[in-house]
VEXDREN-2710 file (C-alpha; in Angstrom, 1 decimal):
% VEXDREN-2710
k/r/px/py/pz
1/MET/-66.5/-36.4/-59.6
2/ASN/-65.8/-40.3/-59.9
3/ASP/-63.5/-39.6/-62.5
4/GLN/-61.3/-37.2/-60.3
5/ARG/-60.9/-39.3/-57.5
6/PRO/-58.0/-41.6/-58.5
7/SER/-56.0/-38.2/-59.3
8/ILE/-56.7/-36.8/-55.9
9/LYS/-55.5/-40.2/-54.4
10/ILE/-52.3/-40.0/-56.5
11/TYR/-51.9/-36.4/-55.5
12/LEU/-52.2/-37.3/-51.7
13/TYR/-50.0/-40.2/-52.0
14/THR/-47.3/-38.1/-53.9
15/VAL/-47.6/-35.4/-51.0
16/ILE/-47.5/-38.1/-48.4
17/THR/-44.5/-39.8/-49.9
18/GLY/-42.7/-36.6/-50.2
19/LEU/-43.1/-35.6/-46.8
20/GLN/-41.9/-39.2/-45.8
21/VAL/-38.8/-38.6/-47.8
22/LEU/-38.3/-35.2/-46.3
23/LEU/-38.6/-36.6/-42.8
24/ILE/-36.1/-39.2/-43.6
25/LEU/-33.6/-36.8/-45.0
26/CYS/-34.0/-34.6/-41.9
27/SER/-33.4/-37.7/-39.9
28/LEU/-30.3/-38.4/-41.7
29/GLN/-29.0/-34.9/-41.4
30/VAL/-29.5/-35.1/-37.5
31/GLN/-27.8/-38.4/-37.5
32/ALA/-24.8/-37.1/-39.4
33/ALA/-24.4/-34.4/-36.7
34/SER/-24.6/-36.8/-33.7
35/ALA/-21.9/-39.0/-32.2
36/ARG/-22.1/-42.4/-33.1
37/VAL/-21.8/-45.0/-30.4
38/LEU/-19.2/-47.5/-31.2
39/ASN/-19.4/-51.4/-30.5
40/GLN/-16.9/-52.5/-27.7
41/SER/-17.1/-54.8/-24.9
42/ASN/-16.0/-52.9/-21.8
43/PRO/-18.8/-52.3/-19.4
44/ASN/-17.4/-49.3/-17.6
45/PHE/-17.7/-47.0/-20.5
46/LYS/-19.0/-46.2/-23.9
47/LEU/-17.2/-44.9/-27.0
48/GLU/-18.6/-42.2/-29.3
49/LEU/-17.2/-41.4/-32.7
50/LEU/-17.0/-37.5/-33.3
51/ALA/-15.0/-37.1/-36.3
52/GLN/-13.5/-39.2/-39.1
53/GLY/-11.8/-38.9/-42.4
54/LEU/-9.2/-36.7/-41.1
55/GLY/-5.5/-36.6/-41.6
56/VAL/-3.4/-37.7/-38.6
57/PRO/-4.7/-35.8/-35.8
58/TRP/-1.4/-35.4/-33.8
59/GLY/-2.2/-33.1/-30.8
60/MET/-5.5/-32.1/-29.0
61/ALA/-6.3/-29.5/-26.4
62/PHE/-9.6/-28.2/-25.0
63/LEU/-10.2/-24.5/-25.6
64/ASN/-13.4/-24.6/-23.4
65/ASP/-16.1/-27.0/-22.7
66/ARG/-17.4/-26.9/-26.2
67/GLU/-14.3/-26.6/-28.4
68/LEU/-11.5/-29.0/-29.0
69/ILE/-8.6/-27.7/-31.0
70/PHE/-6.4/-30.4/-32.9
71/THR/-3.6/-30.5/-35.4
72/GLU/-3.2/-32.6/-38.3
73/ARG/0.3/-33.8/-39.2
74/GLN/0.5/-32.4/-42.7
75/GLY/-0.2/-29.0/-41.3
76/ASN/-3.6/-28.1/-40.5
77/ILE/-4.8/-26.7/-37.3
78/ARG/-8.6/-27.3/-36.8
79/ILE/-11.4/-26.9/-34.1
80/LEU/-14.1/-29.4/-33.5
81/ASP/-17.3/-28.1/-32.0
82/LEU/-18.6/-30.7/-29.5
83/GLU/-22.3/-29.9/-30.0
84/SER/-22.4/-29.5/-33.7
85/LEU/-19.5/-31.7/-34.6
86/GLU/-18.7/-29.0/-37.3
87/ILE/-15.0/-28.8/-37.9
88/THR/-13.3/-25.4/-38.8
89/THR/-9.8/-25.0/-40.2
90/LEU/-8.0/-22.1/-38.7
91/ARG/-6.3/-19.7/-41.2
92/GLY/-2.9/-18.6/-40.6
93/ALA/-0.8/-21.6/-39.6
94/VAL/2.6/-21.6/-40.8
95/GLU/4.2/-24.0/-43.4
96/VAL/5.6/-27.2/-41.8
97/ASP/7.9/-29.7/-43.3
98/ALA/5.7/-32.5/-43.4
99/GLU/7.7/-35.5/-44.3
100/GLY/8.3/-38.9/-42.5
101/GLN/7.6/-38.4/-38.8
102/GLY/7.6/-34.5/-39.1
103/GLY/4.8/-32.1/-39.5
104/MET/2.5/-30.1/-37.4
105/LEU/2.9/-31.9/-34.0
106/ASP/1.5/-30.9/-30.5
107/VAL/-1.0/-28.2/-29.5
108/ALA/-1.5/-27.0/-25.9
109/THR/-3.4/-24.1/-24.3
110/GLY/-1.1/-22.0/-22.2
111/PRO/-1.7/-21.5/-18.5
112/ASP/-2.5/-17.9/-19.4
113/TYR/-4.9/-18.8/-22.0
114/THR/-8.1/-17.5/-20.4
115/THR/-6.6/-14.3/-19.9
116/ARG/-4.0/-13.7/-22.9
117/GLY/-5.1/-16.3/-25.3
118/TRP/-1.9/-18.0/-26.0
119/LEU/-1.9/-21.5/-27.8
120/TYR/1.5/-23.2/-28.1
121/PHE/2.6/-25.6/-30.9
122/THR/5.5/-27.7/-31.9
123/TYR/6.2/-28.7/-35.5
124/SER/9.0/-29.5/-37.9
125/LYS/10.5/-26.5/-39.6
126/SER/12.6/-26.6/-42.9
127/THR/16.0/-24.9/-42.4
128/VAL/19.2/-24.9/-44.7
129/SER/20.4/-27.8/-42.3
130/GLY/17.5/-29.9/-42.3
131/ALA/14.1/-30.1/-40.6
132/VAL/14.1/-29.2/-36.9
133/THR/11.6/-29.3/-34.1
134/THR/10.2/-25.9/-33.3
135/LEU/8.3/-24.3/-30.4
136/ALA/6.0/-21.4/-31.2
137/ARG/2.9/-19.8/-29.9
138/ALA/0.0/-17.9/-31.5
139/LYS/-3.5/-16.4/-30.6
140/ARG/-6.8/-17.4/-32.2
141/ARG/-9.2/-14.6/-33.2
142/GLY/-12.2/-16.2/-34.6
143/ASN/-11.0/-18.5/-37.4
144/GLN/-7.6/-16.9/-37.7
145/LEU/-4.4/-17.4/-36.0
146/SER/-2.4/-14.3/-35.3
147/ASP/0.7/-13.1/-33.4
148/TRP/2.6/-16.2/-34.4
149/GLN/5.8/-16.2/-32.6
150/GLU/8.7/-18.7/-32.9
151/LEU/10.1/-19.3/-29.3
152/LEU/12.8/-21.7/-30.2
153/VAL/14.0/-23.2/-33.4
154/THR/16.0/-26.1/-32.1
155/ASP/19.5/-27.0/-32.8
156/SER/18.5/-30.4/-34.0
157/ALA/18.9/-30.8/-37.7
158/THR/19.9/-34.1/-39.6
159/SER/19.4/-35.4/-43.0
160/GLY/16.5/-37.5/-41.8
161/TYR/12.7/-37.2/-41.0
162/ARG/12.7/-39.3/-37.7
163/HIS/12.3/-38.6/-34.0
164/PHE/11.1/-35.1/-33.9
165/GLY/9.3/-35.6/-30.5
166/SER/7.5/-33.7/-29.5
167/ARG/4.9/-32.8/-26.7
168/ILE/4.2/-29.7/-24.6
169/ALA/3.8/-29.2/-21.0
170/PHE/3.4/-26.3/-18.3
171/ASP/4.4/-26.3/-14.8
172/GLN/2.1/-23.5/-13.7
173/GLN/5.2/-21.5/-12.4
174/GLY/5.6/-19.7/-15.7
175/HIS/7.5/-22.4/-17.5
176/VAL/7.0/-24.3/-20.8
177/PHE/8.7/-28.0/-21.3
178/PHE/9.0/-29.7/-24.6
179/GLY/11.1/-32.5/-25.8
180/VAL/12.9/-33.5/-29.2
181/GLY/14.1/-36.9/-30.1
182/ASP/17.8/-37.9/-31.1
183/ARG/16.6/-37.2/-34.9
184/GLY/17.7/-40.7/-35.7
185/GLU/21.5/-40.1/-34.8
186/ARG/21.9/-41.8/-31.4
187/ASP/24.9/-40.1/-30.0
188/SER/23.4/-36.7/-30.2
189/ALA/21.3/-37.6/-27.1
190/GLN/24.5/-37.4/-25.1
191/ASP/25.6/-34.3/-26.7
192/LEU/24.7/-31.1/-24.7
193/SER/25.7/-28.8/-27.5
194/SER/22.7/-30.3/-29.4
195/HIS/18.9/-30.0/-28.5
196/ALA/18.4/-33.5/-30.1
197/GLY/17.4/-36.0/-27.5
198/THR/16.6/-33.6/-24.8
199/ILE/13.6/-32.0/-22.8
200/MET/13.9/-28.3/-22.7
201/ARG/12.6/-25.6/-20.3
202/LEU/11.7/-22.1/-21.3
203/ARG/9.7/-19.3/-19.8
204/LEU/6.3/-18.7/-21.4
205/ASP/7.9/-16.1/-23.5
206/GLY/10.6/-18.3/-24.9
207/SER/13.2/-16.8/-22.8
208/ILE/15.7/-18.9/-20.6
209/PRO/14.9/-19.2/-16.9
210/ASP/18.0/-18.5/-14.8
211/ASP/17.8/-21.7/-12.8
212/ASN/18.1/-24.0/-15.8
213/PRO/20.8/-26.7/-14.9
214/PHE/23.3/-26.1/-17.8
215/LEU/23.5/-22.4/-17.9
216/SER/27.1/-22.3/-16.6
217/ARG/28.6/-25.4/-18.4
218/ASP/30.6/-24.9/-21.4
219/ASN/29.3/-26.2/-24.8
220/ALA/26.0/-26.9/-23.4
221/LEU/22.7/-25.3/-24.7
222/PRO/21.0/-23.5/-22.0
223/GLU/17.4/-24.6/-22.8
224/ILE/18.1/-28.1/-21.8
225/TRP/16.4/-29.5/-18.8
226/SER/17.3/-33.2/-19.1
227/TYR/19.0/-35.3/-21.8
228/GLY/19.6/-38.9/-23.1
229/HIS/16.3/-39.5/-24.4
230/ARG/15.6/-41.4/-27.4
231/ASN/12.2/-39.8/-28.8
232/PRO/9.7/-38.4/-26.2
233/GLN/6.2/-38.9/-27.3
234/GLY/4.3/-37.9/-24.2
235/LEU/5.0/-35.2/-21.5
236/LEU/3.0/-34.0/-18.6
237/TYR/3.3/-32.0/-15.4
238/ASP/1.5/-33.1/-12.3
239/ASN/0.6/-29.7/-10.5
240/ASN/-0.2/-31.8/-7.3
241/THR/3.1/-33.4/-7.0
242/GLY/5.4/-31.4/-9.1
243/ASN/6.4/-34.5/-11.1
244/LEU/7.3/-34.1/-14.9
245/TRP/6.6/-37.3/-16.5
246/SER/7.7/-38.3/-20.1
247/ILE/7.1/-41.6/-22.1
248/GLU/9.5/-42.2/-25.0
249/HIS/10.0/-44.8/-27.8
250/GLY/12.7/-47.4/-27.2
251/PRO/14.1/-49.4/-30.2
252/ARG/12.9/-53.0/-30.4
253/GLY/11.6/-53.1/-26.8
254/GLY/12.7/-50.8/-24.1
255/ASP/9.8/-47.9/-24.4
256/GLU/10.0/-46.1/-21.1
257/ILE/8.0/-44.1/-18.7
258/ASN/10.5/-41.6/-17.0
259/LEU/10.2/-39.2/-14.1
260/VAL/12.2/-36.1/-15.4
261/VAL/14.6/-34.5/-12.9
262/LYS/16.3/-31.4/-13.4
263/GLY/19.8/-31.9/-15.1
264/ALA/19.5/-35.8/-15.2
265/ASN/20.8/-38.1/-18.0
266/TYR/18.4/-40.8/-19.1
267/GLY/20.9/-42.8/-20.7
268/TRP/20.3/-43.2/-24.4
269/PRO/22.1/-44.8/-26.2
270/VAL/24.6/-45.8/-23.6
271/ILE/22.0/-47.8/-21.6
272/SER/18.8/-49.3/-22.9
273/TYR/16.4/-52.1/-22.3
274/GLY/15.7/-52.4/-26.0
275/LYS/17.6/-54.4/-28.9
276/GLU/18.8/-53.6/-32.2
277/TYR/16.3/-53.7/-35.1
278/TRP/18.5/-56.1/-36.9
279/GLY/18.9/-58.8/-34.4
280/PRO/18.6/-59.7/-30.6
281/VAL/21.7/-57.6/-29.6
282/SER/21.7/-55.2/-26.7
283/ILE/22.4/-51.6/-27.3
284/GLY/25.0/-49.8/-25.6
285/GLU/26.7/-50.8/-22.4
286/GLY/23.8/-52.6/-20.6
287/THR/20.6/-51.4/-18.9
288/GLU/22.2/-49.6/-16.0
289/LYS/25.1/-47.2/-15.3
290/PRO/26.1/-45.0/-12.5
291/GLY/25.0/-41.4/-13.2
292/MET/22.2/-42.4/-15.4
293/GLU/18.5/-42.5/-14.4
294/GLN/16.4/-45.7/-14.4
295/PRO/12.9/-45.6/-15.9
296/VAL/9.9/-45.9/-13.9
297/LYS/8.6/-48.5/-16.3
298/VAL/9.8/-50.4/-19.2
299/TYR/7.7/-51.9/-21.9
300/ILE/9.0/-55.2/-23.4
301/PRO/7.8/-55.6/-26.3
302/SER/7.6/-52.0/-27.4
303/ILE/3.9/-50.5/-27.3
304/ALA/5.2/-47.5/-29.4
305/PRO/3.6/-44.6/-27.2
306/GLY/1.9/-41.9/-28.9
307/SER/1.1/-39.6/-25.8
308/LEU/0.7/-39.4/-22.2
309/LEU/-2.2/-38.3/-20.1
310/LEU/-2.5/-38.2/-16.1
311/TYR/-6.2/-38.7/-15.2
312/SER/-7.3/-36.4/-12.7
313/ALA/-11.1/-36.1/-12.7
314/THR/-14.0/-37.9/-11.1
315/ALA/-16.0/-39.2/-14.1
316/PHE/-13.8/-42.4/-13.7
317/PRO/-12.9/-42.3/-10.0
318/GLN/-11.0/-45.7/-10.2
319/TRP/-8.6/-44.2/-12.6
320/GLN/-7.6/-41.1/-10.6
321/GLY/-3.8/-40.5/-10.8
322/ASN/-3.2/-43.1/-13.5
323/LEU/-1.1/-42.6/-16.5
324/PHE/-2.7/-43.2/-19.9
325/SER/-0.8/-43.7/-23.3
326/GLY/-1.8/-44.3/-26.6
327/ALA/-0.1/-47.2/-28.3
328/LEU/0.6/-47.0/-31.8
329/LYS/2.3/-50.3/-32.5
330/LEU/0.3/-52.6/-30.2
331/ARG/-3.0/-50.8/-30.9
332/HIS/-4.5/-50.1/-27.5
333/LEU/-4.9/-47.7/-24.8
334/ASN/-2.4/-48.3/-22.0
335/ARG/-3.3/-47.5/-18.4
336/VAL/-0.5/-47.6/-15.6
337/SER/-1.0/-47.2/-11.9
338/ILE/1.3/-45.3/-10.1
339/SER/2.1/-45.6/-6.4
340/ILE/2.5/-42.7/-4.0
341/ASP/6.3/-43.4/-4.2
342/ASN/6.3/-43.2/-8.0
343/LYS/6.4/-46.8/-8.7
344/ALA/4.4/-48.6/-11.7
345/ILE/2.3/-51.1/-9.8
346/ALA/-0.3/-52.3/-12.4
347/GLU/-0.9/-52.0/-16.1
348/GLU/-4.3/-52.5/-18.1
349/LEU/-4.6/-52.7/-21.8
350/LEU/-7.8/-51.0/-23.1
351/LEU/-9.5/-50.7/-26.4
352/GLY/-7.7/-53.4/-28.0
353/ASP/-10.8/-54.5/-30.1
354/LEU/-10.6/-51.1/-31.8
355/ASN/-7.5/-52.2/-33.7
356/GLU/-6.4/-48.5/-33.9
357/ARG/-3.1/-46.6/-33.5
358/ILE/-4.1/-44.4/-30.7
359/ARG/-2.1/-40.9/-31.1
360/ALA/-3.4/-38.2/-29.0
361/LEU/-5.1/-38.0/-25.6
362/ALA/-7.0/-35.2/-23.8
363/GLN/-9.2/-35.0/-20.8
364/SER/-12.3/-32.7/-21.1
365/PRO/-13.6/-30.6/-18.4
366/GLU/-16.2/-33.2/-17.5
367/GLY/-13.3/-35.7/-17.1
368/TRP/-14.1/-37.9/-20.3
369/ILE/-11.2/-39.0/-22.1
370/TYR/-10.9/-38.2/-25.9
371/PHE/-8.4/-39.9/-28.2
372/SER/-7.4/-39.5/-31.9
373/THR/-6.4/-42.3/-34.1
374/ASP/-3.9/-42.4/-37.1
375/SER/-6.6/-43.4/-39.1
376/GLY/-8.2/-40.1/-38.9
377/LYS/-10.8/-40.4/-36.0
378/ILE/-11.6/-38.6/-32.8
379/ILE/-13.4/-40.6/-30.4
380/ARG/-14.8/-39.8/-26.8
381/MET/-14.8/-42.2/-23.9
382/ARG/-17.3/-41.5/-21.3
383/PRO/-19.0/-43.4/-18.6
384/ARG/-22.2/-45.5/-19.3
385/GLU/-25.4/-43.8/-18.2
END
């Protein structure tokens, strides 16, 4: 018996050690499926890393309280399960021209999503004339996209791969809005025979509303709602006020927040607060001209906005009614307070310590703010408990 005791001890030690290793592995698996809290100094919220190692997550939208759909600029359309943090790639996405600033761009749930299931997308599509921004819609059935419909293949082709826009907004009155940049050819933004440099308005099925502003004008495209935009990177509709807001890239300085009005001309490149990239030289004729709209806010220096969100929940009550934009160049989350008469009255720079190019923004059903970064992360901002 005495000769067997060491072997029993070794056996027990092996079993116990194996169980400990198993428990450690299980613990690691649980941690891998849990949001990781990020270090940051602001006491009003905490940040949780939900996903990383992605392509550029360009657009995001909530399907329900558990699922976040997002695009990757190289062409993927994926869903993040907010409980398991598992990511599923949807089959059936169209091929996109993913070069330069082009690719799979925005995604939005239509106002009829809960009843009819339409998801809306913008992306750059290859044509014989060049890549163009396109608006489409599709339905999700399980892990498959189906019923893909191109609603408008815009007339915006150039030889380059810049300034595609493009964000999507709905007015809850049966219309969808989306924007296209000037595509790197400045004068096109003043040309109503081109979709470049415009914000457009369609019915949800892609047909043209009979009260669009340029229907009766010769040599004007009927989808255009406003023009003279350089490169709209954020677009939203405020259902409470009826305001349509955009944020767009200026050149070197001169990024703008605009209150978009039916038929209005926002001036690019005739007027601008920015300078030429090659030197301190003003662009166009100055900063103002009769018949051209003034921005609500100008950013000098440029922040390079990536998106626009109107915060409307109660999780952060101090932020209700504020506009948020991701900043690509200056690498922060930009918050702007808007007065009742639509003036920009205060600004705050958040999350600068992350040093991330913040791209897309989304507000969850709980009122938390989700954002993506060009480094391939999706992060959640929520109140501290």
